[in-house]
C-alpha positions as YAML, in Angstrom:
chain: A
units: angstrom
residues:
- id: 1
  name: UNK
  ca: [57.68, 133.89, 103.70]
- id: 2
  name: UNK
  ca: [56.65, 132.86, 100.23]
- id: 3
  name: UNK
  ca: [57.54, 129.25, 99.31]
- id: 4
  name: UNK
  ca: [57.69, 129.96, 95.60]
- id: 5
  name: UNK
  ca: [59.84, 133.06, 95.93]
- id: 6
  name: UNK
  ca: [62.52, 131.38, 98.02]
- id: 7
  name: UNK
  ca: [62.81, 128.16, 96.06]
- id: 8
  name: UNK
  ca: [62.47, 129.63, 92.60]
- id: 9
  name: UNK
  ca: [64.97, 132.40, 93.32]
- id: 10
  name: UNK
  ca: [67.53, 129.96, 94.72]
- id: 11
  name: UNK
  ca: [67.10, 127.63, 91.77]
- id: 12
  name: UNK
  ca: [67.17, 130.37, 89.15]
- id: 13
  name: UNK
  ca: [70.26, 132.08, 90.53]
- id: 14
  name: UNK
  ca: [72.39, 128.98, 90.46]
- id: 15
  name: UNK
  ca: [71.06, 127.25, 87.38]
- id: 16
  name: UNK
  ca: [70.36, 130.19, 85.09]
- id: 17
  name: UNK
  ca: [72.34, 130.08, 81.90]
- id: 18
  name: UNK
  ca: [73.93, 126.68, 82.50]
- id: 19
  name: UNK
  ca: [71.04, 124.30, 82.06]
- id: 20
  name: UNK
  ca: [69.14, 125.69, 79.10]
- id: 21
  name: UNK
  ca: [67.47, 124.58, 75.84]
- id: 22
  name: UNK
  ca: [64.76, 121.88, 75.92]
- id: 23
  name: UNK
  ca: [63.87, 121.79, 79.56]
- id: 24
  name: UNK
  ca: [61.88, 119.48, 81.79]
- id: 25
  name: UNK
  ca: [61.08, 120.29, 85.36]
- id: 26
  name: UNK
  ca: [60.54, 118.34, 88.52]
- id: 27
  name: UNK
  ca: [61.29, 114.74, 89.29]
- id: 28
  name: UNK
  ca: [58.71, 112.17, 88.31]
- id: 29
  name: UNK
  ca: [55.67, 112.21, 90.63]
- id: 30
  name: UNK
  ca: [56.32, 109.96, 93.62]
- id: 31
  name: UNK
  ca: [60.12, 110.21, 93.42]
- id: 32
  name: UNK
  ca: [60.27, 112.29, 96.59]
- id: 33
  name: UNK
  ca: [58.28, 110.92, 99.50]
- id: 34
  name: UNK
  ca: [58.31, 112.42, 102.96]
- id: 35
  name: UNK
  ca: [56.78, 111.74, 106.34]
- id: 36
  name: UNK
  ca: [57.63, 115.28, 107.39]
- id: 37
  name: UNK
  ca: [54.61, 117.04, 108.81]
- id: 38
  name: UNK
  ca: [55.34, 118.54, 112.22]
- id: 39
  name: UNK
  ca: [52.43, 119.03, 114.55]
- id: 40
  name: UNK
  ca: [51.02, 122.53, 114.27]
- id: 41
  name: UNK
  ca: [52.65, 123.30, 110.91]
- id: 42
  name: UNK
  ca: [50.48, 124.20, 107.93]
- id: 43
  name: UNK
  ca: [50.88, 122.40, 104.61]
- id: 44
  name: UNK
  ca: [50.67, 124.69, 101.59]
- id: 45
  name: UNK
  ca: [50.91, 123.93, 97.86]
- id: 46
  name: UNK
  ca: [51.25, 126.28, 94.91]
- id: 47
  name: UNK
  ca: [52.41, 125.84, 91.29]
- id: 48
  name: UNK
  ca: [54.09, 122.48, 91.91]
- id: 49
  name: UNK
  ca: [55.68, 123.53, 95.19]
- id: 50
  name: UNK
  ca: [54.69, 121.87, 98.44]
- id: 51
  name: UNK
  ca: [55.71, 123.31, 101.76]
- id: 52
  name: UNK
  ca: [55.20, 123.21, 105.48]
- id: 53
  name: UNK
  ca: [55.04, 126.53, 107.30]
- id: 54
  name: UNK
  ca: [55.20, 127.31, 111.00]
- id: 55
  name: UNK
  ca: [54.46, 130.91, 111.85]
- id: 56
  name: UNK
  ca: [54.66, 132.98, 115.01]
- id: 57
  name: UNK
  ca: [53.19, 132.44, 117.63]
- id: 58
  name: UNK
  ca: [53.16, 128.64, 117.06]
- id: 59
  name: UNK
  ca: [56.93, 128.76, 116.48]
- id: 60
  name: UNK
  ca: [59.31, 131.31, 118.00]
- id: 61
  name: UNK
  ca: [59.99, 132.58, 114.48]
- id: 62
  name: UNK
  ca: [58.65, 131.83, 110.99]
- id: 63
  name: UNK
  ca: [59.96, 128.57, 109.48]
- id: 64
  name: UNK
  ca: [59.44, 126.88, 106.17]
- id: 65
  name: UNK
  ca: [60.31, 123.57, 104.50]
- id: 66
  name: UNK
  ca: [59.53, 123.32, 100.78]
- id: 67
  name: UNK
  ca: [60.04, 121.10, 97.76]
- id: 68
  name: UNK
  ca: [59.38, 121.91, 94.13]
- id: 69
  name: UNK
  ca: [60.49, 121.56, 90.51]
- id: 70
  name: UNK
  ca: [63.46, 123.22, 88.83]
- id: 71
  name: UNK
  ca: [64.14, 123.25, 85.10]
- id: 72
  name: UNK
  ca: [67.14, 121.37, 83.77]
- id: 73
  name: UNK
  ca: [68.15, 120.01, 80.37]
- id: 74
  name: UNK
  ca: [70.45, 117.37, 78.99]
- id: 75
  name: UNK
  ca: [71.84, 114.71, 81.26]
- id: 76
  name: UNK
  ca: [72.58, 117.11, 84.10]
- id: 77
  name: UNK
  ca: [72.89, 114.23, 86.58]
- id: 78
  name: UNK
  ca: [75.79, 112.68, 84.64]
- id: 79
  name: UNK
  ca: [77.39, 116.12, 84.17]
- id: 80
  name: UNK
  ca: [77.39, 116.56, 87.97]
- id: 81
  name: UNK
  ca: [78.80, 113.06, 88.50]
- id: 82
  name: UNK
  ca: [81.54, 113.71, 85.91]
- id: 83
  name: UNK
  ca: [82.43, 117.09, 87.46]
- id: 84
  name: UNK
  ca: [81.42, 119.06, 84.36]
- id: 85
  name: UNK
  ca: [78.84, 120.90, 86.47]
- id: 86
  name: UNK
  ca: [80.86, 121.54, 89.59]
- id: 87
  name: UNK
  ca: [80.55, 123.27, 92.93]
- id: 88
  name: UNK
  ca: [83.21, 125.74, 91.82]
- id: 89
  name: UNK
  ca: [81.37, 126.59, 88.60]
- id: 90
  name: UNK
  ca: [78.08, 127.27, 90.38]
- id: 91
  name: UNK
  ca: [79.85, 129.33, 93.06]
- id: 92
  name: UNK
  ca: [81.53, 131.45, 90.36]
- id: 93
  name: UNK
  ca: [78.10, 132.18, 88.87]
- id: 94
  name: UNK
  ca: [76.60, 132.79, 92.31]
- id: 95
  name: UNK
  ca: [79.41, 135.23, 93.17]
- id: 96
  name: UNK
  ca: [78.36, 137.51, 90.29]
- id: 97
  name: UNK
  ca: [74.86, 137.58, 91.77]
- id: 98
  name: UNK
  ca: [76.19, 137.97, 95.34]
- id: 99
  name: UNK
  ca: [78.22, 141.03, 94.35]
- id: 100
  name: UNK
  ca: [75.32, 142.59, 92.43]
- id: 101
  name: UNK
  ca: [72.94, 141.96, 95.35]
- id: 102
  name: UNK
  ca: [75.04, 144.22, 97.63]
- id: 103
  name: UNK
  ca: [74.46, 142.09, 100.75]
- id: 104
  name: UNK
  ca: [70.70, 141.76, 100.16]
- id: 105
  name: UNK
  ca: [71.18, 138.11, 99.19]
- id: 106
  name: UNK
  ca: [73.92, 135.52, 99.13]
- id: 107
  name: UNK
  ca: [74.03, 131.91, 97.93]
- id: 108
  name: UNK
  ca: [76.84, 129.37, 98.13]
- id: 109
  name: UNK
  ca: [77.07, 125.77, 96.98]
- id: 110
  name: UNK
  ca: [78.45, 123.95, 100.01]
- id: 111
  name: UNK
  ca: [79.03, 120.48, 98.55]
- id: 112
  name: UNK
  ca: [78.38, 118.13, 95.66]
- id: 113
  name: UNK
  ca: [76.06, 115.23, 96.46]
- id: 114
  name: UNK
  ca: [76.26, 111.97, 94.49]
- id: 115
  name: UNK
  ca: [73.89, 109.21, 95.55]
- id: 116
  name: UNK
  ca: [72.71, 105.99, 93.93]
- id: 117
  name: UNK
  ca: [69.37, 107.57, 92.94]
- id: 118
  name: UNK
  ca: [70.44, 111.13, 92.11]
- id: 119
  name: UNK
  ca: [73.17, 113.76, 91.99]
- id: 120
  name: UNK
  ca: [72.99, 117.37, 93.07]
- id: 121
  name: UNK
  ca: [74.35, 120.10, 95.26]
- id: 122
  name: UNK
  ca: [73.74, 121.33, 98.80]
- id: 123
  name: UNK
  ca: [73.50, 125.10, 99.17]
- id: 124
  name: UNK
  ca: [73.09, 127.74, 101.85]
- id: 125
  name: UNK
  ca: [72.60, 131.47, 101.94]
- id: 126
  name: UNK
  ca: [70.24, 134.24, 102.85]
- id: 127
  name: UNK
  ca: [67.86, 136.87, 101.53]
- id: 128
  name: UNK
  ca: [67.06, 140.15, 103.25]
- id: 129
  name: UNK
  ca: [63.58, 141.49, 103.76]
- id: 130
  name: UNK
  ca: [62.21, 144.32, 105.91]
- id: 131
  name: UNK
  ca: [62.59, 142.23, 109.08]
- id: 132
  name: UNK
  ca: [66.17, 141.08, 108.44]
- id: 133
  name: UNK
  ca: [67.73, 137.96, 107.00]
- id: 134
  name: UNK
  ca: [65.92, 134.82, 105.93]
- id: 135
  name: UNK
  ca: [68.46, 132.00, 106.02]
- id: 136
  name: UNK
  ca: [68.10, 129.12, 103.60]
- id: 137
  name: UNK
  ca: [69.62, 125.66, 103.42]
- id: 138
  name: UNK
  ca: [68.79, 123.22, 100.68]
- id: 139
  name: UNK
  ca: [69.61, 120.63, 98.08]
- id: 140
  name: UNK
  ca: [69.21, 120.44, 94.32]
- id: 141
  name: UNK
  ca: [68.18, 116.89, 93.37]
- id: 142
  name: UNK
  ca: [68.83, 115.92, 89.74]
- id: 143
  name: UNK
  ca: [67.82, 112.70, 88.00]
- id: 144
  name: UNK
  ca: [68.80, 112.52, 84.33]
- id: 145
  name: UNK
  ca: [67.21, 115.68, 82.86]
- id: 146
  name: UNK
  ca: [64.77, 116.36, 85.72]
- id: 147
  name: UNK
  ca: [65.27, 118.33, 88.89]
- id: 148
  name: UNK
  ca: [63.75, 119.42, 92.16]
- id: 149
  name: UNK
  ca: [64.87, 121.66, 94.97]
- id: 150
  name: UNK
  ca: [64.43, 120.94, 98.68]
- id: 151
  name: UNK
  ca: [64.80, 123.99, 100.90]
- id: 152
  name: UNK
  ca: [64.47, 125.08, 104.52]
- id: 153
  name: UNK
  ca: [64.12, 128.74, 105.48]
- id: 154
  name: UNK
  ca: [64.13, 130.50, 108.86]
- id: 155
  name: UNK
  ca: [65.22, 133.72, 110.53]
- id: 156
  name: UNK
  ca: [68.14, 131.83, 112.10]
- id: 157
  name: UNK
  ca: [70.84, 129.99, 110.16]
- id: 158
  name: UNK
  ca: [71.01, 127.21, 112.76]
- id: 159
  name: UNK
  ca: [67.22, 126.75, 112.74]
- id: 160
  name: UNK
  ca: [67.19, 126.50, 108.93]
- id: 161
  name: UNK
  ca: [69.99, 123.89, 109.09]
- id: 162
  name: UNK
  ca: [68.29, 121.90, 111.88]
- id: 163
  name: UNK
  ca: [64.92, 121.70, 110.13]
- id: 164
  name: UNK
  ca: [66.53, 120.82, 106.80]
- id: 165
  name: UNK
  ca: [68.36, 117.89, 108.41]
- id: 166
  name: UNK
  ca: [65.10, 116.74, 110.04]
- id: 167
  name: UNK
  ca: [63.32, 116.96, 106.69]
- id: 168
  name: UNK
  ca: [66.01, 114.94, 104.91]
- id: 169
  name: UNK
  ca: [65.93, 112.27, 107.64]
- id: 170
  name: UNK
  ca: [62.20, 111.79, 107.00]
- id: 171
  name: UNK
  ca: [62.38, 111.93, 103.20]
- id: 172
  name: UNK
  ca: [63.11, 109.23, 100.62]
- id: 173
  name: UNK
  ca: [64.27, 110.01, 97.10]
- id: 174
  name: UNK
  ca: [63.75, 107.15, 94.63]
- id: 175
  name: UNK
  ca: [64.43, 106.77, 90.94]
- id: 176
  name: UNK
  ca: [61.24, 105.80, 89.12]
- id: 177
  name: UNK
  ca: [61.17, 104.15, 85.68]
...
């Protein structure tokens, strides 16, 4: 599994065309802090993305947790809070992609998230490769005009969900000046 491919594809599919113009990417350094580093998992970093990977035979199946920048513009955080950028809008855009993908990929925004330090959306879906489906669960985290994506990927939907919840429980998202 390629960290960049999963996170960039998920981010691009749902944000393409809506958040354009002068773009910034990624939350300020230090905004996302995690204690997540399971024993036996390998930490990998590439092009701003940081991930933890557990591959067979260490894990029963390949698993990945990753975090990296996404490009946004304008005050996307306030637009999410005000309902201008909504779950329904992103799902309408995602449905065009889902239909065109002919069951090779599917993404759905599952809920809007509004916290003191950020706004965003939770999402789930899958991509197909030669071995079958790679299930993903994640969250877009937006602060003002900056964004990051947190994502978990596994061969099982329940495993992706479980590891994403564990990652969130060990991760703090702060707003930095």
